[in-house]
C-alpha positions in Angstrom: 0.0 -0.1 0.0 1.4 3.4 -1.0 1.4 6.4 1.4 -1.3 8.1 -0.7 -3.5 4.9 -0.6 -2.9 4.7 3.3 -3.8 8.4 4.0 -6.8 8.1 1.7 -8.0 5.1 3.6 -7.5 7.0 6.9 -9.6 9.9 5.5 -12.4 7.4 4.4 -12.5 5.9 7.8 -12.8 9.2 9.6 -15.5 10.4 7.2 -17.5 7.1 7.6 -17.2 7.2 11.3 -18.6 10.6 11.4 -21.4 9.6 9.1 -20.5 12.3 6.4 -21.4 11.7 2.8 -18.6 12.0 0.1 -20.5 15.0 -1.4 -20.5 17.0 1.9 -16.9 16.3 2.4 -16.0 17.4 -1.1 -18.0 20.6 -0.6 -16.5 21.3 2.8 -13.1 21.1 1.4 -14.0 23.0 -1.8 -12.9 20.2 -4.0 -14.7 18.8 -7.0 -16.2 15.3 -6.1 -14.1 13.4 -8.5 -10.9 14.9 -6.9 -12.1 14.1 -3.4 -13.0 10.5 -4.4 -9.5 10.2 -6.0 -7.9 11.3 -2.7 -9.8 8.7 -0.7 -8.8 6.0 -3.2 -5.2 7.1 -3.0 -5.1 7.9 -6.7 -4.2 11.6 -6.0 -1.8 12.9 -3.3 -3.6 14.9 -0.6 -2.2 18.4 -0.5 -0.7 19.4 3.0 -3.3 22.2 3.5 -6.1 19.8 2.8 -4.7 17.3 5.3 -4.6 20.0 7.9 -8.2 21.0 7.1 -9.2 17.3 7.4 -7.4 16.9 10.8 -9.1 20.1 12.1 -12.6 18.9 10.7 -12.4 15.7 12.5 -10.6 17.0 15.5 -7.5 14.6 15.2 -3.8 15.3 14.9 -2.2 15.6 11.5 0.3 12.9 12.7 -2.7 10.5 13.3 -3.4 10.4 9.5 0.1 8.7 9.2 -0.3 6.3 12.3 0.4 2.7 11.4 2.0 3.4 8.0 5.1 1.0 7.7 7.9 3.6 7.3 10.5 0.7 7.3 9.1 -0.5 4.0 9.2 3.1 2.5 12.8 3.5 3.6 14.0 0.2 2.1 12.1 0.9 -1.3 13.6 4.4 -1.3 17.0 3.0 -0.8 16.5 0.4 -3.6 15.4 3.2 -6.0 18.6 5.2 -5.2 20.8 2.4 -5.9 
């Protein structure tokens, strides 16, 4: 799972737990629905400002959007790409 997919799944979990429809989330974040859906699917990188807005909206820390992501895998694959 890529970081974009991981963060997208975290955002989806938060939205579902709050009972918010995707249309309302997209409107709240001033994003076209297709762009918002792509963020949740991990097909687009979530801009930092949007991540901050989402964290504030759901009253969670920005760091919590990354909690559980396997950073060791990222470091090893980055090192392989640099070789």
